[in-house]
C-alpha positions in Angstrom: 105.0 -89.1 43.1 102.7 -86.9 45.1 104.8 -83.9 44.0 104.2 -84.8 40.4 100.6 -85.2 40.7 100.3 -81.8 42.6 102.4 -80.1 39.6 99.9 -81.8 37.0 96.9 -80.4 38.9 98.3 -76.9 39.1 99.2 -76.8 35.3 95.6 -78.0 34.5 94.1 -75.3 36.6 96.5 -72.6 35.1 95.5 -73.7 31.6 91.8 -73.6 32.2 92.1 -70.0 33.7 94.0 -68.8 30.6 91.3 -70.4 28.4 88.5 -68.6 30.1 90.1 -65.2 29.7 90.5 -65.7 26.0 86.8 -66.8 25.5 85.7 -63.8 27.7 87.6 -61.5 25.5 86.1 -62.7 22.3 82.5 -62.4 23.6 83.3 -58.8 24.5 84.5 -58.1 21.0 81.1 -59.4 19.5 78.6 -57.5 21.7 76.6 -54.9 19.7 77.0 -51.1 20.4 74.7 -49.6 22.9 71.6 -47.8 21.6 72.0 -44.1 21.2 71.0 -41.8 23.9 69.1 -39.3 21.6 66.0 -40.7 19.7 66.2 -40.4 15.9 63.7 -37.9 14.2 61.8 -39.3 11.2 60.7 -36.6 8.7 57.0 -36.7 7.8 56.1 -37.9 4.2 56.1 -35.3 1.7 52.6 -33.9 0.5 51.7 -35.0 -3.0 52.6 -32.5 -5.6 50.3 -31.4 -8.5 49.7 -34.3 -10.7 50.5 -36.9 -8.0 47.9 -39.0 -6.4 47.5 -38.5 -2.7 47.8 -41.5 -0.5 44.4 -42.8 0.9 43.8 -44.5 4.1 43.5 -47.8 2.2 46.8 -47.4 0.4 48.4 -46.5 3.9 46.9 -49.8 5.3 48.3 -51.8 2.4 51.8 -50.3 2.8 51.7 -51.1 6.7 50.7 -54.7 6.0 53.6 -55.2 3.3 56.1 -53.7 5.7 55.2 -55.7 8.6 54.6 -58.8 6.6 51.0 -59.6 7.5 48.3 -61.0 5.2 45.8 -58.5 3.9 42.3 -59.3 5.5 40.6 -57.7 2.6 38.5 -55.6 5.0 37.3 -52.3 3.6 37.9 -49.1 5.5 34.8 -46.9 5.8 35.3 -43.1 5.9 33.1 -41.2 8.2 31.0 -38.6 6.3 32.0 -35.0 7.0 30.4 -33.1 9.7 28.0 -30.6 8.0 28.1 -27.0 9.3 25.0 -25.2 10.5 22.6 -24.5 7.6 21.5 -21.1 6.7 18.1 -20.2 7.8 15.5 -20.9 5.0 13.8 -17.9 3.5 10.1 -17.6 4.7 7.7 -19.2 2.4 5.4 -16.7 0.6 1.9 -17.4 1.5 -1.1 -17.7 -0.9 -4.2 -15.7 0.4 -7.5 -16.9 0.2 -9.7 -16.0 -2.8 -11.6 -12.8 -2.4 -14.7 -13.7 -4.3 -17.4 -14.4 -1.9 -15.2 -13.9 1.0 -18.0 -12.0 2.8 -20.4 -14.8 2.4 -17.8 -17.2 4.2 -17.2 -14.7 6.9 -21.0 -14.0 7.6 -21.0 -15.7 11.0 -18.8 -12.7 12.2 -21.8 -10.5 11.9 -23.9 -12.4 14.3 -24.0 -9.7 17.0 -25.1 -7.0 14.5 -27.6 -9.5 13.2 -29.3 -10.0 16.6 -29.5 -6.2 17.3 -30.4 -4.9 13.9 -31.8 -7.3 11.5 -33.5 -9.7 13.9 -34.5 -6.9 16.2 -36.4 -5.3 13.3 -38.1 -8.5 12.4 -39.2 -9.2 15.8 -40.9 -5.7 16.1 -42.5 -5.9 12.5 -43.9 -9.2 13.5 -46.2 -7.8 16.2 -49.8 -8.3 15.4 -50.5 -4.6 16.1 -47.9 -2.0 14.9 -48.9 0.9 16.9 -47.0 4.1 17.4 -45.1 2.8 20.4 -43.9 -0.1 18.0 -42.8 2.3 15.4 -40.8 4.3 17.9 -39.0 1.2 19.0 -38.3 0.3 15.4 -36.9 3.9 15.1 -34.9 3.6 18.3 -33.3 0.3 17.0 -32.1 2.0 13.8 -30.7 4.9 15.7 -28.9 2.6 18.2 -27.3 0.8 15.2 -25.9 4.0 14.0 -28.0 4.1 10.9 -28.4 7.9 11.2 -31.2 10.3 11.9 -32.1 11.1 8.3 -31.7 7.7 6.9 -33.8 6.2 9.9 -36.7 8.5 9.3 -36.6 7.4 5.5 -36.8 3.8 6.3 -39.5 4.1 8.9 -41.7 5.9 6.5 -41.2 3.5 3.7 -41.8 0.5 5.9 -45.1 2.2 7.3 -46.5 2.5 3.9 -45.4 -0.9 2.7 -46.9 -2.7 5.8 -50.2 -0.8 5.5 -50.4 -1.9 1.8 -49.3 -5.5 2.5 -52.0 -6.1 5.3 -51.4 -9.6 6.6 -47.7 -10.1 7.1 -46.2 -13.7 7.2 -42.8 -14.2 8.4 -41.2 -14.7 5.0 -43.2 -11.7 3.5 -41.7 -9.5 6.3 -38.2 -10.8 5.7 -38.4 -10.0 2.1 -39.8 -6.5 2.8 -37.0 -5.7 5.3 -34.3 -7.1 2.9 -35.5 -4.9 0.0 -35.6 -1.8 2.1 -32.3 -2.4 3.7 -30.8 -3.0 0.2 -32.4 0.3 -0.8 -30.9 2.2 2.0 -27.3 0.7 1.6 -27.3 1.1 -2.1 -26.5 -1.7 -4.6 -25.5 0.3 -7.8 -22.3 1.9 -6.5 -19.0 0.7 -7.7 -17.3 -0.9 -4.7 -14.3 -2.3 -6.4 -10.9 -0.8 -5.3 -9.6 1.3 -8.2 -6.1 -0.1 -9.0 -6.1 0.8 -12.7 -2.7 2.1 -14.2 -2.4 5.8 -14.3 -0.7 7.9 -16.9 2.3 9.9 -15.5 3.3 13.4 -16.2 5.8 12.4 -19.0 3.3 10.0 -20.6 4.8 7.1 -18.9 2.3 4.4 -17.6 2.5 4.2 -13.9 0.9 1.6 -11.3 -2.3 2.2 -9.7 -1.7 4.3 -6.6 -3.9 3.6 -3.5 -3.5 6.0 -0.3 -4.6 4.6 3.0 -5.6 7.2 5.6 -7.2 7.3 9.0 -6.6 8.3 12.7 -4.7 6.3 15.2 -6.3 3.2 16.6 -8.5 2.3 13.6 -6.2 -0.5 12.3 -4.8 1.4 9.4 -1.4 -0.2 9.0 -3.0 -3.7 9.5 -5.7 -2.9 6.9 -3.0 -1.8 4.5 -1.2 -5.1 5.0 -4.5 -7.1 4.6 -5.4 -5.0 1.3 -2.0 -6.2 0.1 -3.2 -9.8 0.6 -6.6 -9.0 -1.2 -4.8 -7.5 -4.3 -2.2 -10.5 -4.5 -5.1 -12.9 -4.2 -6.6 -11.2 -7.2 -3.4 -11.7 -9.0 -1.9 -8.1 -8.6 1.9 -7.4 -8.0 2.1 -4.9 -5.0 4.8 -2.5 -3.6 4.1 -1.1 -0.2 5.1 2.3 0.9 5.6 2.8 4.7 4.8 6.7 5.0 4.0 6.3 8.5 7.4 7.4 9.7 6.2 8.8 13.2 4.8 5.7 14.9 7.4 3.4 16.2 7.6 0.1 14.4 4.9 1.0 11.8 7.4 0.4 9.0 8.5 -2.9 10.6 4.7 -4.1 10.9 4.1 -3.2 7.3 7.1 -5.0 6.1 6.3 -8.1 7.8 2.8 -8.0 6.0 4.6 -7.4 2.7 7.0 -10.4 3.3 4.2 -12.8 3.9 2.9 -12.3 0.3 6.2 -11.4 -1.5 5.5 -7.7 -1.7 8.5 -5.2 -1.4 8.2 -2.5 1.2 9.8 0.9 0.7 10.7 2.6 3.9 12.6 5.7 5.2 14.3 6.9 8.3 12.1 7.2 11.5 10.6 10.5 11.9 11.6 11.2 8.2 9.6 13.0 5.7 6.4 11.0 4.9 5.9 12.6 1.4 9.5 11.6 0.5 8.7 8.0 1.3 5.5 8.0 -0.7 7.3 9.6 -3.7 10.0 6.9 -3.5 7.3 4.2 -3.3 5.6 5.2 -6.6 9.2 5.5 -8.2 9.9 2.0 -7.0 6.6 0.7 -8.3 7.3 2.2 -11.6 10.9 0.8 -11.8 9.7 -2.8 -10.8 6.6 -2.6 -13.2 4.2 -3.4 -10.1 0.5 -3.3 -10.7 -0.2 -1.4 -7.6 1.4 0.8 -5.0 -0.2 0.9 -1.4 0.9 3.9 0.7 0.3 3.7 4.4 0.1 7.3 5.8 0.5 8.3 9.5 -2.4 7.9 11.7 -3.0 11.7 12.3 -5.4 13.0 14.9 -8.2 14.9 13.0 -7.9 17.8 15.4 -4.2 18.4 14.5 -4.5 21.0 11.6 -0.8 21.0 10.9 -0.7 17.2 10.4 -3.8 17.1 8.5 -2.2 19.7 6.1 0.9 17.3 5.9 -1.5 14.6 4.6 -2.5 16.9 1.7 1.2 17.5 1.0 1.8 13.7 0.8 -1.0 13.4 -1.8 0.4 16.4 -3.9 3.9 15.0 -3.9 2.8 11.6 -5.1 0.8 13.3 -7.8 4.0 14.6 -9.3 4.5 11.0 -10.6 0.8 10.7 -11.8 -2.8 10.6 -10.4 -3.8 9.0 -7.1 -6.5 6.4 -8.2 -7.9 5.7 -4.7 -7.9 7.2 -1.3 -9.3 4.9 1.3 -10.4 6.1 4.8 -10.2 3.5 7.4 -12.7 3.9 10.2 -13.5 2.0 13.2 -17.1 0.6 13.2 -17.4 0.8 17.0 -16.8 4.6 17.2 -20.1 5.4 15.8 -20.9 9.1 15.2 -17.3 10.0 16.2 -16.1 8.2 13.2 -18.5 10.5 11.1 -16.7 13.5 12.4 -13.4 12.0 11.5 -14.6 11.1 7.9 -15.9 14.8 7.5 -12.4 16.3 8.4 -10.4 13.9 6.2 -12.7 14.5 3.2 -11.8 18.2 3.6 -8.1 17.4 3.3 -8.1 14.7 0.6 -10.8 13.5 -1.8 -11.8 10.3 -0.2 -13.1 7.7 -2.8 -13.8 4.8 -0.6 -14.3 3.6 3.1 -12.9 0.6 4.9 -14.9 -0.2 8.0 -12.8 -2.2 10.6 -13.9 -4.1 13.6 -17.5 -4.8 12.2 -17.6 -8.1 13.8 -18.9 -8.3 17.3 -20.5 -5.0 17.1 -24.1 -3.9 17.1 -23.2 -0.9 15.0 -23.7 -2.2 11.4 -25.8 0.8 10.5 -22.5 2.9 10.4 -22.3 1.7 6.9 -25.4 3.6 5.8 -24.5 6.7 7.8 -20.9 7.1 6.5 -21.9 6.6 2.9 -24.5 9.3 3.4 -22.0 11.6 5.1 -19.3 11.2 2.5 -21.1 10.4 -0.7 -18.6 7.5 -1.3 -19.3 3.8 -1.1 -17.9 1.3 1.8 -15.6 -0.9 -0.2 -14.0 -3.2 2.3 -15.0 -4.4 5.8 -12.8 -6.0 8.5 -14.5 -9.0 10.4 -11.8 -10.2 12.5 -8.1 -10.6 13.5 -7.0 -13.1 10.7 -4.9 -12.3 7.9 -7.7 -12.8 5.4 -10.5 -11.3 7.4 -10.7 -8.3 5.2 -13.5 -8.7 2.7 -14.8 -6.8 -0.3 -18.2 -5.3 0.7 -21.3 -7.0 -0.9 -24.5 -5.3 0.2 -26.6 -8.4 -0.6 -24.4 -10.7 1.5 -24.3 -8.3 4.3 -28.1 -7.7 4.5 -28.7 -11.4 4.3 -26.3 -11.8 7.3 -28.2 -9.2 9.2 -31.7 -10.6 8.8 -30.9 -14.4 8.4 -31.9 -16.6 5.4 
C-alpha cells in the first residue's frame, strides 16, 4: 500500500515538472524582440516649395495635439516681434536762422562797453556847466581813445564847439540830440550798406550767381564770419554755395563745411595745401550748376606783410572773374586792433578792390570809433558787425541803431 502511494506521488511530481517546462517554453516564444542598439534617425520635414504654404507655429501645435490625442485648449500663440537692428543716424536738421531785419537793435546790449566809453563819456563831458579848453581836450582824447581817428576827431570837436555856443543853455535831452546828430553825420547814413548779391553776367552771356569774396588776416574770425554770413543770406531767402579756398590752414575747410551743413548750404573744397584759385573757380562753377543765388568764397588769412601771398589773393580774384564779375569783396577786421587794422585795410585795398568792411568783436570793446576811421581810410562802408560768439550774432550795420546804443535812449 505504501509503495503504491509513493508511486502516485512521484508520478504527480513528474507530471507537474513536465507541465512547467511546456508553459515556460510558450512564454519565451511570445516575448517581444529586444530594442535595436542603434537609434533610428528621422529626416527633418521638407521645406515648403513654391506655391505651398509654410507651416506656422499654430499649425505645428495642432498637429502635435492631434497626434498625441489631447484636446485643443484654444490658446493663441503670440509671436515675439523681430528684434530691430541699429538704426541709421538721422541726418542733422537744417537750422532756420533768425531774421536779419532789426538784428542790430536786438543785439544793442552787446555794445554796452562802447556805450560807456564813447557815447556816455561824451555826454558826461558836454553836460559840464563850463566847457573850457581842458574839457574840450578831454572830449578830443575820448574820441581818439575810441579810435575815431585824428581827422574825424578834429572835425567833430569843431562842429560841437559851434553848436554848443549857439545852443547856449544845454538840457540833457538837447545834448543827447545834438551828439546823436553829429555822430550820425560822422558815420554817414547815405551809403548803401547792403551786401551785393545780385546775379552777374558771365563771359558767355550766361547768368551767374552773385559772388562774394571774404578776405582778411589770420585771427580776425574770417572763416567764422563767412559761415555766419551764409546764415544771414539764408535768413533773407538766398540759396548759398560756400567755397573753402583757405587751403593752407588746417581744418579751415572742415570748419566752413560745418557752418554750411547747419543751414543746408553745399561746400566746395579741395585738397589740403591745394591751389586756392582752383577751389574758388570750382565753387563758382558749382554755383552756376546748382542755380544758387550766391557763392561765398573764404580765402586764406594772409599776413599783410607777405607780398607773395597778397599777390596770390589777387590771382584768386582774377581766376574767379573768368566766370564773371565779383560783386562784393568784404574785408574782415578785428575791431580791437585799432590803428593796426587800418594798416591791414590799406594793404588789402591795394591788392583787391574792397567794397565793404565787416567789423568783428565789436562787443565788449571801447573801440567803437574804428567804424568811422576805417570808412574814412577805405572810402567804403561798414556793412556788417560781429557782436558775439553766437551763430546769429552777425548783424547788418545800421548807423541809427548803433548811435542810439552808444548814447542811450
